[in-house]
C-alpha positions in Angstrom: 0.0 0.0 0.0 1.4 3.4 -0.9 2.1 5.8 1.9 -0.5 8.2 0.5 -3.2 5.7 1.5 -2.1 4.8 5.1 -4.6 7.3 6.5 -7.4 5.1 4.9 -6.0 2.1 6.6 -5.9 3.9 10.0 -9.4 5.3 9.5 -10.7 1.8 8.5 -9.5 0.3 11.8 -11.2 3.1 13.7 -14.4 2.6 11.7 -14.4 -1.2 12.4 -14.2 -0.5 16.1 -17.1 2.0 15.8 -19.1 -0.4 13.7 -18.6 -3.2 16.3 -19.9 -0.9 19.0 -23.0 -0.1 16.9 -23.6 -3.7 15.9 -22.7 -6.0 18.8 -23.5 -9.0 16.7 -20.6 -8.2 14.4 -17.8 -10.7 15.0 -14.4 -9.1 14.7 -11.5 -11.1 16.0 -9.0 -8.6 17.3 -6.2 -11.1 17.6 -3.6 -9.2 15.5 -1.7 -10.0 12.3 1.5 -11.9 11.8 3.6 -11.6 8.7 7.1 -12.7 7.6 9.3 -12.9 4.5 8.2 -9.4 3.5 9.6 -6.0 4.5 7.3 -4.0 6.7 5.1 -1.6 4.8 5.8 1.1 7.3 7.4 1.4 10.7 5.0 2.1 13.5 5.2 1.9 17.3 2.5 -0.8 17.3 4.5 -3.1 15.0 6.4 -5.6 17.1 9.4 -7.6 15.7 9.3 -11.2 17.0 12.1 -13.8 17.0 11.3 -17.5 16.5 11.0 -18.2 20.2 8.3 -15.5 20.5 6.6 -16.8 17.4 6.5 -20.3 18.8 4.6 -19.0 21.9 2.2 -16.9 19.8 1.6 -19.5 17.1 2.5 -23.0 18.5 1.0 -24.9 15.5 3.3 -23.6 12.7 5.3 -26.3 11.0 8.3 -24.1 10.2 9.3 -20.9 12.0 11.0 -18.0 10.4 13.9 -16.3 12.2 11.7 -13.2 12.7 8.3 -11.8 11.9 6.3 -8.7 12.4 3.2 -8.7 14.7 0.6 -6.0 14.7 -1.6 -6.5 17.7 -4.3 -3.9 16.7 -5.4 -5.7 13.5 -8.4 -8.0 13.3 -10.2 -10.3 11.0 -13.8 -10.7 9.9 -15.6 -13.4 7.9 -16.2 -11.5 4.6 -19.4 -13.3 3.8 -20.8 -13.0 7.3 -20.1 -9.2 7.5 -21.6 -8.7 4.0 -24.8 -10.5 5.0 -25.0 -8.6 8.3 -24.6 -5.2 6.6 -27.1 -6.0 3.9 -29.7 -7.1 6.5 -29.1 -3.9 8.5 -29.4 -1.8 5.4 -32.8 -3.5 4.6 -33.9 -2.8 8.2 -33.3 0.9 7.5 -35.2 0.9 4.2 -32.6 0.1 1.6 -33.7 -2.0 -1.3 -31.1 -4.6 -2.3 -31.3 -6.1 -5.7 -29.3 -9.2 -6.6 -28.6 -10.4 -10.2 -28.7 -6.7 -11.3 -25.8 -5.2 -13.2 -25.2 -1.5 -12.8 -24.3 -0.2 -16.3 -24.1 3.6 -15.7 -24.4 6.2 -13.0 -26.8 9.1 -13.6 -25.6 12.5 -12.7 -27.5 15.8 -12.6 -25.2 18.8 -12.0 -22.8 17.7 -9.3 -25.1 15.1 -7.7 -25.7 11.4 -8.5 -29.4 10.8 -8.8 -29.5 7.1 -9.6 -28.2 4.2 -11.6 -29.0 2.6 -14.8 -29.1 -1.2 -14.4 -29.8 -4.3 -16.4 -33.4 -4.1 -15.0 -33.9 -0.4 -15.7 -33.3 3.0 -14.0 -33.3 3.3 -10.2 -33.6 6.8 -8.8 -31.8 7.2 -5.4 -30.8 9.9 -2.9 -27.7 7.8 -2.0 -25.6 5.6 -4.2 -23.1 3.2 -2.6 -20.3 2.2 -4.9 -19.5 -1.4 -3.9 -18.4 -2.6 -7.3 -14.8 -3.2 -6.3 -12.6 -3.2 -9.4 -15.6 -2.1 -11.5 -15.8 1.3 -9.8 -13.4 3.1 -12.3 -15.6 1.9 -15.2 -18.6 3.5 -13.6 -16.9 6.7 -12.4 -14.6 7.5 -15.4 -17.5 8.8 -17.7 -18.3 11.3 -14.9 -14.8 12.7 -15.0 -14.1 11.2 -11.6 -11.3 8.7 -12.0 -10.9 6.3 -9.1 -7.5 4.5 -8.9 -8.7 1.0 -8.1 -6.8 -2.0 -9.3 -7.8 -5.7 -8.9 -5.8 -8.5 -7.4 -6.4 -12.1 -8.2 -7.6 -13.6 -4.9 -9.0 -16.9 -3.8 -11.4 -17.6 -1.0 -11.3 -21.1 0.4 -13.7 -22.3 3.0 -12.9 -25.5 5.0 -13.7 -27.2 8.2 -10.9 -28.4 10.4 -10.9 -30.4 13.6 -8.7 -29.7 16.5 -8.4 -31.1 19.9 -10.4 -28.2 21.3 -13.3 -28.2 19.0 -14.4 -28.1 15.4 -13.9 -24.7 13.9 -14.3 -23.1 10.5 -11.6 -21.1 8.9 -11.3 -19.2 5.6 -8.1 -18.8 3.7 -7.6 -15.8 1.6 -4.7 -15.8 -0.9 -3.3 -13.3 -3.2 -1.2 -14.2 -6.3 1.7 -15.1 -4.1 1.9 -18.4 -2.1 1.3 -16.6 1.2 -2.1 -17.3 2.8 -3.8 -15.6 5.7 -6.4 -17.3 7.9 -9.2 -15.0 8.8 
């Protein structure tokens, strides 16, 4: 992540804490993040460099331990499907109309305001438009003269059940193009 965008990272952590206070049913696991074999993206006081002995205490089930790793205690993880469903249900409770299997083809602008969207099912007028199209956002915004620098990364979401001595739990693995995986 470019340094110009770190303020967004910091703001998102704050927003997730606020969201969890507003929605107690939101499950965020604030157990931190552990990375190795990459240089830190930025030096921060809350980044902690760990040696292999400290790693073994923190993550006793790793097969191989690196000589050192970075641990960020303030980071958390959410189930992406669960949080999406929760937020959609809450939006419906507050009057939002959610349409599935509907492609947005164009944003409709009047003056400096968005007033709705053209979709594969017709035009929808709206006071508020939420752009949640991921890598498709630039295609929607560019015709309005509002370029949005979003790029896509090839990612894989794998869901599996695992058994442990403690209990059966469910984990999701998210992988980028590299071979590194993160359990969330």
